[in-house]
Backbone of each chain as ProteinMPNN parsed JSONL, in Angstrom:
{"seq_chain_A": "MEMITCSIVVQNAALVAMAILLLAFFLGFWRMVKGPSLADRVLILDMIASLVIGMIVAITAFSGETVFLNVAVMIALVSFMGTVAFAKYLKKKFYDN", "coords_chain_A": {"N_chain_A": [[61.535, 92.649, 87.71], [64.718, 91.5, 87.554], [67.171, 90.584, 85.289], [69.841, 88.47, 85.868], [72.838, 88.101, 84.526], [75.282, 85.631, 83.89], [78.388, 84.865, 82.825], [80.987, 82.666, 81.981], [83.327, 83.488, 80.738], [83.382, 86.287, 81.031], [83.392, 86.421, 83.788], [85.866, 85.277, 84.46], [87.532, 87.101, 83.176], [86.949, 89.348, 84.687], [88.014, 88.567, 87.109], [90.746, 88.444, 86.454], [91.142, 91.13, 85.829], [90.686, 92.248, 88.334], [92.885, 91.215, 89.714], [95.005, 92.461, 88.353], [94.421, 95.104, 88.951], [94.796, 95.034, 91.681], [97.539, 94.638, 91.833], [98.375, 97.06, 90.686], [97.398, 98.736, 92.645], [99.079, 98.08, 94.797], [101.528, 98.964, 93.79], [101.043, 101.739, 93.568], [100.629, 102.234, 96.247], [103.102, 101.802, 97.29], [104.502, 103.955, 96.206], [103.125, 105.913, 97.537], [103.873, 105.551, 100.18], [106.586, 106.099, 99.933], [106.704, 108.551, 98.775], [108.09, 111.766, 98.075], [107.0, 114.303, 98.686], [104.114, 116.011, 100.098], [102.252, 116.561, 98.155], [102.647, 114.569, 96.264], [101.543, 112.416, 97.642], [98.892, 113.125, 97.844], [98.205, 113.108, 95.167], [98.543, 110.379, 94.622], [96.552, 109.367, 96.204], [94.329, 110.239, 94.805], [94.662, 108.745, 92.469], [94.396, 106.191, 93.521], [91.746, 106.199, 94.259], [90.628, 106.151, 91.713], [91.489, 103.587, 90.982], [90.018, 102.057, 92.775], [87.458, 102.548, 91.876], [87.643, 101.26, 89.411], [87.947, 98.662, 90.365], [85.475, 98.223, 91.546], [83.866, 98.297, 89.321], [84.78, 95.996, 88.09], [83.876, 94.12, 89.956], [81.157, 94.449, 89.625], [80.873, 93.447, 87.009], [81.612, 90.864, 87.56], [79.715, 89.798, 89.345], [77.257, 90.47, 88.281], [75.428, 92.028, 89.547], [73.804, 95.073, 89.544], [73.859, 96.998, 91.451], [76.199, 97.781, 92.569], [77.313, 99.811, 91.114], [76.405, 102.215, 92.047], [78.043, 102.708, 94.21], [80.382, 103.276, 92.869], [79.764, 105.727, 91.674], [79.485, 107.33, 93.964], [82.089, 107.2, 95.034], [83.51, 108.475, 93.028], [82.546, 111.087, 93.31], [83.283, 111.739, 96.001], [86.034, 111.45, 96.101], [86.937, 113.492, 94.478], [86.157, 115.697, 96.003], [87.789, 115.293, 98.252], [90.35, 115.626, 97.139], [90.273, 118.294, 96.31], [89.971, 119.507, 98.791], [92.413, 118.852, 100.013], [94.135, 120.273, 98.333], [93.336, 122.89, 98.807], [94.086, 123.062, 101.468], [96.863, 122.815, 101.291], [97.418, 125.12, 99.859], [96.651, 127.039, 101.658], [98.534, 126.575, 103.607], [100.737, 127.468, 102.233], [100.177, 130.239, 102.009], [100.221, 130.991, 104.636], [102.732, 130.896, 105.805]], "CA_chain_A": [[62.366, 91.433, 87.74], [65.963, 91.829, 86.887], [67.895, 89.42, 84.799], [71.251, 88.45, 86.261], [73.565, 87.278, 83.562], [76.572, 85.141, 84.346], [79.112, 84.14, 81.792], [82.277, 82.226, 82.524], [84.401, 84.288, 80.144], [83.425, 87.609, 81.647], [83.784, 86.284, 85.192], [87.322, 85.1, 84.534], [88.163, 88.373, 82.815], [86.824, 90.255, 85.826], [89.002, 88.157, 88.12], [92.065, 88.893, 85.988], [91.184, 92.586, 85.978], [90.856, 92.558, 89.751], [94.272, 90.931, 90.099], [95.861, 93.518, 87.813], [94.17, 96.335, 89.713], [95.423, 94.9, 92.999], [98.968, 94.902, 91.625], [98.514, 98.506, 90.505], [97.165, 99.339, 93.953], [100.275, 97.966, 95.636], [102.553, 99.859, 93.245], [100.711, 103.09, 93.997], [100.798, 102.344, 97.697], [104.547, 101.933, 97.542], [104.872, 105.345, 95.942], [102.532, 106.777, 98.552], [104.721, 105.473, 101.365], [107.911, 106.617, 99.66], [106.617, 109.823, 98.087], [108.9, 112.776, 98.742], [106.262, 115.46, 99.175], [102.709, 115.747, 100.403], [101.484, 116.629, 96.909], [102.711, 113.218, 95.698], [100.625, 111.51, 98.332], [97.526, 113.5, 97.458], [98.033, 112.613, 93.797], [98.363, 108.924, 94.645], [95.212, 109.088, 96.743], [93.405, 110.424, 93.687], [94.782, 107.599, 91.559], [93.873, 104.99, 94.181], [90.287, 106.267, 94.128], [90.328, 105.64, 90.37], [91.674, 102.131, 90.997], [88.902, 101.439, 93.496], [86.314, 102.593, 90.96], [87.829, 100.157, 88.468], [87.698, 97.393, 91.054], [84.028, 98.072, 91.729], [83.324, 97.948, 88.003], [85.087, 94.574, 87.878], [82.965, 93.347, 90.808], [79.853, 94.489, 88.949], [80.885, 92.496, 85.891], [81.762, 89.506, 88.071], [78.518, 89.286, 90.01], [76.045, 90.779, 87.555], [74.575, 92.915, 90.331], [74.047, 96.437, 89.077], [73.775, 97.941, 92.574], [77.535, 98.228, 92.964], [77.737, 101.008, 90.388], [76.134, 103.383, 92.896], [79.256, 102.95, 95.001], [81.361, 103.915, 91.993], [79.385, 107.144, 91.547], [79.796, 108.009, 95.219], [83.537, 107.354, 95.199], [83.951, 109.504, 92.089], [82.273, 112.398, 93.901], [83.96, 112.012, 97.263], [87.473, 111.575, 95.895], [87.189, 114.846, 93.985], [86.069, 116.617, 97.141], [88.975, 115.131, 99.078], [91.513, 116.214, 96.488], [90.153, 119.753, 96.369], [90.216, 119.938, 100.168], [93.854, 118.801, 100.248], [94.793, 121.357, 97.603], [93.065, 124.128, 99.544], [94.891, 123.042, 102.692], [98.259, 123.101, 100.939], [97.528, 126.522, 99.475], [96.583, 127.823, 102.896], [99.838, 126.44, 104.246], [101.661, 128.357, 101.525], [99.937, 131.645, 102.304], [100.352, 131.309, 106.047], [104.101, 131.115, 106.304]], "C_chain_A": [[63.612, 91.683, 86.924], [66.714, 90.567, 86.501], [69.356, 89.52, 85.24], [71.972, 87.503, 85.325], [74.893, 86.851, 84.157], [77.224, 84.412, 83.187], [80.516, 83.859, 82.29], [83.414, 83.105, 82.009], [84.523, 85.627, 80.856], [83.829, 87.502, 83.111], [85.299, 86.087, 85.329], [88.05, 86.379, 84.18], [88.076, 89.361, 83.964], [87.799, 89.873, 86.929], [90.405, 88.607, 87.734], [92.209, 90.397, 86.163], [91.363, 92.981, 87.429], [92.278, 92.289, 90.212], [95.211, 92.022, 89.601], [95.676, 94.812, 88.598], [94.78, 96.246, 91.103], [96.926, 95.138, 92.909], [99.223, 96.399, 91.475], [98.325, 99.236, 91.826], [98.414, 99.258, 94.815], [101.411, 98.838, 95.12], [102.302, 101.303, 93.692], [100.91, 103.285, 95.485], [102.266, 102.488, 98.057], [104.994, 103.361, 97.301], [104.295, 106.267, 97.002], [103.327, 106.725, 99.849], [106.024, 106.227, 101.136], [107.89, 108.065, 99.209], [107.303, 110.982, 98.777], [108.081, 113.915, 99.336], [104.813, 115.084, 99.449], [101.859, 115.765, 99.143], [101.509, 115.289, 96.181], [101.657, 112.315, 96.323], [99.182, 111.836, 97.979], [97.218, 112.986, 96.051], [97.782, 111.102, 93.781], [97.015, 108.56, 95.258], [94.16, 109.23, 95.652], [93.446, 109.215, 92.749], [94.219, 106.333, 92.195], [92.352, 105.008, 94.188], [89.853, 105.784, 92.749], [90.456, 104.125, 90.318], [90.514, 101.442, 91.703], [87.64, 101.471, 92.642], [86.425, 101.467, 89.928], [87.546, 98.81, 89.105], [86.209, 97.16, 91.252], [83.366, 97.727, 90.401], [83.599, 96.476, 87.697], [84.175, 93.692, 88.734], [81.571, 93.315, 90.202], [79.8, 93.492, 87.801], [80.961, 91.066, 86.396], [80.443, 88.967, 88.593], [77.248, 89.538, 89.218], [75.061, 91.622, 88.327], [74.847, 94.345, 89.909], [74.084, 97.448, 90.214], [75.14, 98.539, 92.887], [77.961, 99.495, 92.251], [77.4, 102.289, 91.152], [77.363, 103.748, 93.717], [80.31, 103.655, 94.153], [81.046, 105.4, 91.818], [79.77, 107.91, 92.799], [81.292, 108.223, 95.371], [84.078, 108.398, 94.249], [83.693, 110.891, 92.66], [83.184, 112.7, 95.064], [85.458, 112.197, 97.063], [87.812, 112.954, 95.337], [87.149, 115.853, 95.122], [87.32, 116.52, 98.015], [90.194, 115.771, 98.46], [91.468, 117.735, 96.544], [90.431, 120.262, 97.775], [91.704, 119.914, 100.487], [94.568, 119.943, 99.545], [94.563, 122.69, 98.3], [93.931, 124.209, 100.79], [96.342, 123.38, 102.391], [98.426, 124.563, 100.567], [97.482, 127.425, 100.692], [97.9, 127.749, 103.639], [100.858, 127.35, 103.565], [101.441, 129.802, 101.927], [100.162, 131.988, 103.753], [101.786, 131.533, 106.485], [104.921, 131.966, 105.351]], "O_chain_A": [[63.547, 92.036, 85.746], [66.862, 89.629, 87.285], [70.017, 90.532, 85.009], [71.754, 86.291, 85.327], [75.55, 87.628, 84.85], [76.669, 83.459, 82.642], [81.148, 84.697, 82.933], [84.345, 83.428, 82.746], [85.615, 86.049, 81.234], [84.523, 88.376, 83.631], [85.929, 86.667, 86.213], [89.061, 86.717, 84.796], [89.011, 90.127, 84.199], [88.349, 90.742, 87.607], [91.163, 89.092, 88.574], [93.255, 90.886, 86.588], [92.093, 93.923, 87.739], [92.824, 93.047, 91.014], [96.103, 92.461, 90.327], [96.639, 95.527, 88.876], [95.232, 97.252, 91.65], [97.519, 95.76, 93.791], [100.162, 96.94, 92.059], [99.001, 100.227, 92.1], [98.78, 100.225, 95.483], [102.176, 99.392, 95.909], [103.217, 101.999, 94.133], [101.307, 104.359, 95.936], [102.628, 103.197, 98.997], [105.765, 103.92, 98.081], [104.898, 107.287, 97.335], [103.447, 107.734, 100.545], [106.514, 106.913, 102.033], [108.916, 108.744, 99.245], [107.11, 111.166, 99.979], [108.436, 114.44, 100.391], [104.349, 114.002, 99.089], [100.852, 115.061, 99.067], [100.523, 114.905, 95.552], [100.974, 111.557, 95.635], [98.351, 110.94, 97.833], [96.122, 112.496, 95.779], [96.934, 110.607, 93.039], [96.406, 107.561, 94.876], [93.217, 108.443, 95.58], [92.411, 108.728, 92.296], [93.635, 105.496, 91.507], [91.724, 103.951, 94.129], [88.842, 105.094, 92.617], [89.64, 103.449, 89.692], [90.074, 100.371, 91.284], [86.841, 100.535, 92.675], [85.438, 100.805, 89.609], [86.977, 97.92, 88.472], [85.733, 96.03, 91.139], [82.411, 96.951, 90.363], [82.758, 95.789, 87.116], [83.747, 92.629, 88.284], [80.883, 92.295, 90.253], [78.811, 92.779, 87.633], [80.445, 90.15, 85.755], [80.084, 87.82, 88.324], [76.241, 88.874, 89.464], [73.972, 91.91, 87.832], [75.996, 94.786, 89.914], [74.316, 98.633, 89.975], [75.238, 99.653, 93.402], [78.866, 100.19, 92.712], [78.027, 103.326, 90.938], [77.685, 104.922, 93.898], [81.039, 104.518, 94.642], [81.951, 106.234, 91.813], [80.316, 109.01, 92.716], [81.727, 109.296, 95.787], [84.999, 109.136, 94.599], [84.529, 111.782, 92.513], [83.79, 113.77, 95.13], [86.089, 112.995, 97.757], [88.848, 113.525, 95.677], [87.99, 116.747, 95.204], [87.85, 117.536, 98.464], [90.993, 116.392, 99.16], [92.481, 118.388, 96.793], [91.048, 121.313, 97.95], [92.218, 120.821, 101.141], [95.505, 120.522, 100.096], [95.467, 123.522, 98.382], [94.447, 125.272, 101.134], [96.98, 124.131, 103.129], [99.434, 125.186, 100.904], [98.176, 128.439, 100.759], [98.341, 128.733, 104.233], [101.728, 127.927, 104.218], [102.407, 130.528, 102.165], [100.286, 133.166, 104.088], [102.036, 132.278, 107.432], [106.09, 132.242, 105.622]]}, "seq_chain_B": "MIIEWIVAILLVSGSLFMLIAAIGVVRFPDLYMRMHAATKAASFGILLMLLGVSIYLPIFNVIFEALMVLVFIFMTAPISSHMIGRVAHLLQVPLWEKTSIDELAGASERERTKKSKPSPDTKK", "coords_chain_B": {"N_chain_B": [[78.015, 85.427, 72.469], [80.303, 86.405, 71.087], [80.089, 88.908, 72.096], [80.633, 88.565, 74.784], [83.366, 88.02, 74.685], [84.298, 90.449, 73.725], [83.635, 92.098, 75.864], [85.249, 90.972, 77.848], [87.8, 91.527, 76.837], [87.717, 94.303, 76.9], [87.497, 94.802, 79.668], [89.908, 93.694, 80.707], [91.834, 95.143, 79.277], [91.314, 97.738, 80.106], [91.993, 97.545, 82.833], [94.658, 97.017, 82.473], [95.534, 99.442, 81.453], [95.294, 100.956, 83.774], [97.21, 99.703, 85.306], [99.46, 100.455, 83.884], [99.377, 103.161, 84.466], [99.975, 103.051, 87.205], [102.543, 101.971, 87.145], [103.857, 104.031, 85.824], [103.578, 106.004, 87.776], [105.21, 104.964, 89.751], [107.688, 104.915, 88.459], [108.386, 107.386, 87.285], [110.389, 110.377, 87.562], [109.516, 112.691, 88.825], [107.218, 114.972, 90.32], [105.431, 116.212, 88.563], [105.539, 114.791, 86.203], [104.622, 112.383, 87.204], [102.043, 113.097, 87.739], [101.103, 113.461, 85.181], [101.129, 110.78, 84.329], [99.372, 109.527, 86.164], [96.853, 110.779, 86.039], [95.823, 110.764, 83.343], [96.075, 108.15, 82.215], [94.743, 106.569, 84.095], [92.15, 107.617, 83.963], [91.466, 106.912, 81.353], [91.534, 104.145, 81.539], [89.378, 103.695, 83.273], [87.346, 104.521, 81.596], [87.409, 102.507, 79.609], [86.765, 100.215, 81.14], [84.208, 100.826, 82.123], [82.848, 101.027, 79.733], [82.936, 98.363, 78.932], [81.342, 97.14, 80.934], [78.924, 98.403, 80.409], [78.335, 97.372, 77.904], [78.058, 94.731, 78.572], [75.933, 94.516, 80.433], [73.28, 95.666, 79.291], [71.337, 97.623, 80.48], [69.152, 100.307, 81.367], [69.739, 101.589, 83.811], [72.446, 100.842, 84.303], [73.839, 101.938, 82.144], [73.279, 104.621, 82.448], [74.418, 105.165, 84.958], [77.052, 104.551, 84.451], [77.64, 106.525, 82.584], [77.382, 108.716, 84.277], [79.505, 108.344, 86.097], [81.607, 108.543, 84.278], [81.343, 111.196, 83.354], [81.783, 112.608, 85.725], [84.429, 111.789, 86.332], [85.864, 112.643, 84.058], [85.389, 115.336, 84.136], [86.37, 116.139, 86.625], [88.956, 115.135, 87.055], [90.972, 116.588, 85.491], [90.656, 119.093, 86.742], [91.315, 118.631, 89.451], [93.934, 117.7, 89.231], [95.146, 119.877, 88.113], [94.898, 121.709, 90.216], [96.473, 120.482, 92.186], [98.962, 120.516, 90.9], [99.443, 123.261, 90.611], [99.546, 124.103, 93.301], [101.65, 122.568, 94.195], [103.715, 123.611, 92.7], [103.746, 126.168, 93.753], [104.526, 125.603, 96.366], [107.077, 124.872, 95.856], [107.909, 122.253, 95.146], [110.461, 120.105, 94.17], [111.684, 120.142, 90.789], [112.491, 117.823, 88.134], [115.968, 117.196, 87.567], [116.784, 117.426, 84.963], [114.992, 119.016, 83.674], [114.043, 121.133, 81.055], [112.847, 123.671, 80.67], [111.234, 125.994, 82.788], [108.489, 127.621, 82.973], [107.131, 128.935, 84.91], [108.93, 129.848, 86.691], [109.933, 131.449, 89.61], [107.439, 132.299, 90.26], [106.516, 131.645, 92.729], [107.891, 133.306, 94.509], [106.903, 135.727, 93.621], [104.233, 135.479, 94.335], [104.581, 135.41, 97.062], [105.556, 137.953, 97.651], [103.433, 139.659, 97.232], [101.964, 139.253, 99.5], [100.841, 140.844, 101.323], [98.287, 141.601, 100.786], [95.083, 140.148, 101.606], [94.866, 136.586, 101.638], [93.559, 134.545, 98.949], [91.901, 132.577, 99.961], [90.939, 133.318, 102.43], [89.435, 135.431, 101.8], [86.759, 135.138, 101.077]], "CA_chain_B": [[79.333, 84.797, 72.621], [81.339, 87.369, 70.694], [79.964, 90.068, 72.983], [81.351, 88.254, 76.012], [84.811, 88.19, 74.479], [84.578, 91.891, 73.643], [83.585, 92.627, 77.231], [86.44, 90.503, 78.574], [88.97, 92.277, 76.363], [87.623, 95.677, 77.399], [87.81, 94.826, 81.106], [91.33, 93.442, 80.971], [92.676, 96.216, 78.756], [91.162, 98.884, 80.992], [92.81, 97.382, 84.033], [96.069, 97.135, 82.085], [95.868, 100.868, 81.405], [95.518, 101.446, 85.135], [98.514, 99.193, 85.741], [100.46, 101.33, 83.269], [99.385, 104.391, 85.263], [100.682, 102.82, 88.469], [103.968, 101.822, 86.844], [104.367, 105.37, 85.574], [103.676, 106.714, 89.05], [106.382, 104.499, 90.486], [108.959, 105.05, 87.766], [108.748, 108.73, 86.828], [111.252, 110.981, 88.58], [109.128, 114.05, 89.132], [105.783, 115.033, 90.655], [104.604, 116.66, 87.439], [105.434, 113.639, 85.293], [103.739, 111.394, 87.848], [100.672, 113.581, 87.544], [100.799, 113.126, 83.78], [100.802, 109.356, 84.21], [98.272, 109.062, 87.014], [95.543, 111.321, 85.686], [95.276, 110.428, 82.028], [95.947, 106.709, 81.967], [93.702, 106.0, 84.963], [90.844, 108.007, 83.422], [91.156, 106.117, 80.163], [91.222, 102.787, 81.981], [87.998, 103.68, 83.771], [86.461, 104.6, 80.419], [87.314, 101.19, 78.963], [86.054, 99.248, 81.981], [82.778, 101.157, 82.156], [82.303, 100.654, 78.421], [82.73, 96.928, 78.952], [80.172, 96.786, 81.749], [77.72, 98.872, 79.715], [78.004, 96.436, 76.832], [77.7, 93.436, 79.151], [74.604, 94.599, 81.053], [72.711, 96.86, 78.641], [70.124, 98.109, 81.136], [69.197, 101.775, 81.442], [70.463, 101.914, 85.038], [73.898, 100.661, 84.199], [74.405, 102.889, 81.191], [73.177, 105.962, 83.023], [75.404, 105.365, 86.025], [78.385, 104.577, 83.843], [77.825, 107.868, 82.031], [77.596, 109.649, 85.38], [80.891, 108.192, 86.576], [82.515, 109.062, 83.253], [81.299, 112.658, 83.33], [82.478, 113.096, 86.913], [85.872, 111.578, 86.238], [86.496, 113.455, 83.017], [85.348, 116.748, 84.503], [87.074, 116.501, 87.845], [90.374, 114.754, 87.087], [91.831, 117.714, 85.113], [90.593, 120.191, 87.718], [92.06, 118.318, 90.67], [95.371, 117.613, 88.981], [95.621, 121.25, 87.933], [95.057, 122.346, 91.531], [97.644, 119.907, 92.863], [100.181, 120.987, 90.252], [99.635, 124.67, 90.943], [99.956, 124.229, 94.695], [102.988, 121.981, 94.353], [104.7, 124.564, 92.191], [103.859, 127.256, 94.721], [105.298, 125.123, 97.514], [108.42, 124.582, 95.361], [108.284, 120.846, 95.015], [111.555, 120.181, 93.19], [111.529, 119.571, 89.462], [113.558, 116.919, 87.718], [117.148, 118.028, 87.301], [116.973, 117.601, 83.524], [113.911, 119.812, 83.095], [114.704, 122.12, 80.204], [112.326, 125.021, 80.868], [110.201, 126.148, 83.803], [107.968, 128.942, 82.623], [106.592, 129.586, 86.094], [110.012, 130.035, 87.662], [109.817, 132.713, 90.31], [106.049, 132.642, 90.576], [106.32, 131.483, 94.164], [108.338, 134.535, 95.176], [105.978, 136.81, 93.284], [103.05, 135.336, 95.177], [104.944, 135.731, 98.436], [105.765, 139.389, 97.861], [102.148, 140.347, 97.351], [101.243, 138.565, 100.559], [100.222, 141.8, 102.228], [96.848, 141.472, 100.567], [94.591, 138.896, 102.202], [94.968, 135.455, 100.717], [92.269, 134.297, 98.289], [91.023, 131.659, 100.687], [90.296, 133.961, 103.559], [88.667, 136.589, 101.362], [85.315, 134.911, 101.049]], "C_chain_B": [[80.45, 85.778, 72.273], [81.295, 88.597, 71.604], [80.701, 89.824, 74.292], [82.856, 88.434, 75.843], [85.183, 89.659, 74.372], [84.599, 92.511, 75.037], [84.824, 92.224, 78.011], [87.666, 91.287, 78.148], [88.925, 93.711, 76.873], [87.98, 95.761, 78.877], [89.304, 94.683, 81.351], [92.192, 94.582, 80.444], [92.506, 97.49, 79.588], [91.992, 98.752, 82.246], [94.296, 97.427, 83.695], [96.474, 98.603, 81.959], [96.101, 101.414, 82.801], [96.828, 100.915, 85.7], [99.643, 100.031, 85.148], [100.543, 102.652, 84.029], [100.171, 104.194, 86.55], [102.179, 102.656, 88.238], [104.599, 103.183, 86.561], [104.519, 106.167, 86.851], [104.901, 106.261, 89.824], [107.663, 104.936, 89.787], [109.356, 106.483, 87.442], [109.462, 109.502, 87.927], [110.702, 112.24, 89.237], [107.64, 114.067, 89.471], [104.943, 115.331, 89.424], [104.461, 115.556, 86.402], [104.538, 112.56, 85.896], [102.286, 111.795, 87.685], [100.204, 113.283, 86.13], [100.412, 111.663, 83.637], [99.5, 109.044, 84.934], [96.925, 109.546, 86.519], [95.013, 110.711, 84.4], [95.068, 108.936, 81.851], [94.86, 106.092, 82.842], [92.317, 106.374, 84.463], [90.479, 107.157, 82.215], [90.859, 104.662, 80.525], [89.81, 102.676, 82.515], [87.024, 103.74, 82.615], [86.298, 103.229, 79.78], [86.513, 100.21, 79.814], [84.566, 99.541, 82.042], [82.106, 100.851, 80.826], [82.025, 99.161, 78.369], [81.504, 96.529, 79.746], [78.885, 97.238, 81.072], [77.348, 97.97, 78.549], [77.48, 95.129, 77.419], [76.302, 93.45, 79.729], [73.871, 95.792, 80.455], [71.35, 97.248, 79.206], [70.261, 99.623, 81.247], [69.97, 102.254, 82.659], [71.957, 101.939, 84.853], [74.493, 101.707, 83.283], [74.368, 104.296, 81.766], [74.231, 106.18, 84.095], [76.826, 105.347, 85.493], [78.654, 105.941, 83.22], [78.068, 108.883, 83.133], [79.03, 109.571, 85.889], [81.862, 108.785, 85.567], [82.534, 110.577, 83.258], [82.014, 113.229, 84.55], [83.981, 112.969, 86.763], [86.493, 112.54, 85.226], [86.321, 114.939, 83.264], [86.275, 117.053, 85.656], [88.546, 116.113, 87.839], [91.285, 115.876, 86.586], [91.83, 118.831, 86.147], [91.469, 119.868, 88.921], [93.549, 118.243, 90.384], [95.944, 118.992, 88.702], [95.825, 121.936, 89.269], [96.276, 121.808, 92.251], [98.933, 120.419, 92.239], [100.486, 122.429, 90.588], [100.181, 124.829, 92.361], [101.35, 123.666, 94.903], [104.043, 122.919, 93.797], [104.842, 125.762, 93.109], [104.703, 126.837, 95.91], [106.699, 124.695, 97.136], [108.808, 123.136, 95.551], [109.329, 120.753, 93.904], [111.22, 119.517, 91.867], [112.655, 118.586, 89.209], [114.775, 117.741, 87.33], [117.402, 118.225, 85.813], [115.826, 118.363, 82.876], [114.5, 120.955, 82.296], [114.169, 123.525, 80.473], [111.235, 124.99, 81.935], [109.631, 127.542, 83.641], [107.362, 129.657, 83.812], [107.673, 129.853, 87.132], [109.915, 131.418, 88.292], [108.406, 133.1, 90.66], [105.793, 132.542, 92.07], [106.731, 132.743, 94.914], [107.401, 135.684, 94.863], [104.702, 136.719, 94.121], [103.359, 135.726, 96.615], [105.048, 137.234, 98.659], [104.456, 140.15, 97.911], [101.287, 139.688, 98.427], [100.536, 139.547, 101.477], [98.723, 141.865, 102.028], [96.357, 140.2, 101.238], [94.6, 137.784, 101.167], [93.592, 135.132, 100.144], [91.354, 133.369, 99.063], [90.265, 132.371, 101.798], [89.407, 135.105, 103.116], [87.172, 136.342, 101.468], [84.79, 134.247, 102.302]], "O_chain_B": [[81.4, 85.965, 73.032], [82.314, 89.24, 71.853], [81.316, 90.733, 74.85], [83.536, 88.934, 76.739], [86.235, 90.079, 74.854], [85.457, 93.335, 75.353], [85.389, 93.031, 78.749], [88.484, 91.672, 78.984], [89.956, 94.278, 77.236], [88.684, 96.68, 79.297], [89.895, 95.454, 82.107], [93.175, 94.957, 81.083], [93.465, 98.245, 79.754], [92.623, 99.713, 82.687], [95.109, 97.826, 84.529], [97.594, 98.979, 82.304], [96.994, 102.236, 83.008], [97.486, 101.596, 86.486], [100.65, 100.291, 85.807], [101.628, 103.202, 84.218], [100.945, 105.065, 86.946], [102.991, 103.137, 89.028], [105.719, 103.463, 86.989], [105.478, 106.924, 87.003], [105.56, 107.069, 90.479], [108.633, 105.293, 90.456], [110.547, 106.776, 87.333], [109.172, 109.304, 89.106], [111.35, 112.804, 90.118], [106.883, 113.248, 88.95], [103.863, 114.765, 89.257], [103.403, 115.396, 85.795], [103.785, 111.9, 85.179], [101.408, 110.949, 87.516], [99.055, 112.902, 85.909], [99.475, 111.336, 82.91], [98.626, 108.374, 84.386], [95.946, 108.801, 86.571], [93.893, 110.201, 84.361], [94.012, 108.501, 81.392], [94.137, 105.2, 82.399], [91.399, 105.556, 84.522], [89.333, 106.733, 82.066], [90.024, 104.021, 79.887], [89.116, 101.693, 82.254], [85.984, 103.082, 82.645], [85.184, 102.827, 79.445], [85.685, 99.462, 79.294], [83.747, 98.622, 82.016], [80.938, 100.463, 80.787], [81.004, 98.734, 77.829], [80.715, 95.691, 79.308], [77.869, 96.547, 81.144], [76.167, 97.819, 78.237], [76.586, 94.496, 76.857], [75.55, 92.494, 79.539], [73.849, 96.853, 81.078], [70.339, 97.208, 78.504], [71.371, 100.153, 81.222], [70.755, 103.198, 82.575], [72.639, 102.907, 85.191], [75.526, 102.299, 83.595], [75.308, 105.071, 81.593], [74.865, 107.234, 84.15], [77.702, 106.038, 86.014], [79.767, 106.459, 83.314], [78.862, 109.808, 82.963], [79.688, 110.593, 86.086], [82.826, 109.451, 85.944], [83.6, 111.188, 83.177], [82.758, 114.204, 84.442], [84.723, 113.914, 87.03], [87.515, 113.17, 85.498], [87.035, 115.742, 82.663], [86.908, 118.108, 85.678], [89.328, 116.723, 88.57], [92.317, 116.11, 87.214], [92.864, 119.447, 86.405], [92.261, 120.699, 89.367], [94.355, 118.678, 91.207], [97.105, 119.255, 89.018], [96.802, 122.662, 89.453], [97.032, 122.568, 92.856], [99.891, 120.723, 92.949], [101.639, 122.79, 90.823], [101.132, 125.573, 92.601], [102.139, 124.203, 95.68], [105.14, 123.021, 94.347], [105.932, 126.319, 93.238], [105.507, 127.623, 96.411], [107.445, 124.207, 97.984], [109.889, 122.824, 96.05], [109.108, 121.268, 92.808], [110.564, 118.476, 91.821], [113.632, 118.519, 89.954], [114.64, 118.854, 86.822], [118.168, 119.113, 85.438], [115.699, 118.358, 81.652], [115.364, 121.677, 82.794], [114.946, 124.48, 80.503], [110.418, 124.07, 81.976], [110.211, 128.523, 84.107], [107.101, 130.858, 83.743], [107.376, 130.06, 88.309], [109.826, 132.428, 87.593], [108.188, 134.131, 91.296], [104.957, 133.263, 92.615], [106.038, 133.198, 95.825], [107.127, 136.522, 95.722], [104.157, 137.733, 94.559], [102.517, 136.298, 97.306], [104.678, 137.736, 99.72], [104.372, 141.188, 98.569], [100.068, 139.577, 98.296], [99.726, 139.148, 102.313], [97.972, 142.145, 102.962], [97.134, 139.264, 101.423], [94.371, 138.014, 99.979], [92.573, 135.412, 100.776], [90.143, 133.374, 98.84], [89.104, 132.068, 102.071], [88.701, 135.696, 103.933], [86.413, 137.214, 101.892], [83.589, 133.997, 102.411]]}, "name": "protein", "num_of_chains": 2, "seq": "MEMITCSIVVQNAALVAMAILLLAFFLGFWRMVKGPSLADRVLILDMIASLVIGMIVAITAFSGETVFLNVAVMIALVSFMGTVAFAKYLKKKFYDNMIIEWIVAILLVSGSLFMLIAAIGVVRFPDLYMRMHAATKAASFGILLMLLGVSIYLPIFNVIFEALMVLVFIFMTAPISSHMIGRVAHLLQVPLWEKTSIDELAGASERERTKKSKPSPDTKK"}
């Protein structure tokens, strides 16, 4: 039996944190659209994965459900794999031409 | 009661660090400076937010998974940003025009001239 705690202060703080993270997401998205090179976009994808992890942590604090942290672990793994794959692809592009 | 306020401050300050990372990504003039902003500040923001959740829900599950996320982030963020920086310098992504010193200048041509050997990716 799992205790689900709900406190008004933490829920409001989680909402504020989610709003701030959404603002940060849009700023990063703007740089990703505008970014001059492909390496910029890969970097912003890495940062957006971090932002999504923060958002999931805020959702966990908001709802008191601890299941959402599994999603955070998965995103931490998969985003690293994606970044390494992009870096390998760029390096291959360098060695091919 | 006091614990709830501590958790709230940790959550909001962690997300503020990530907002600072995003502002740095938008404002900095150079890929390498953007990497400096995006990697470190976002990692520290995640640390603060996970610390807040671990204080708020002190169950073994939560603390263990928060530690897992932290270990992954703090192990993989330097590796991935190092790989992106290396590849971007090889591909000659332009530096800021006021950069004072580039100690890897010419490394791209040196890598190109020894291209007759098979590339490290196709070797294995």
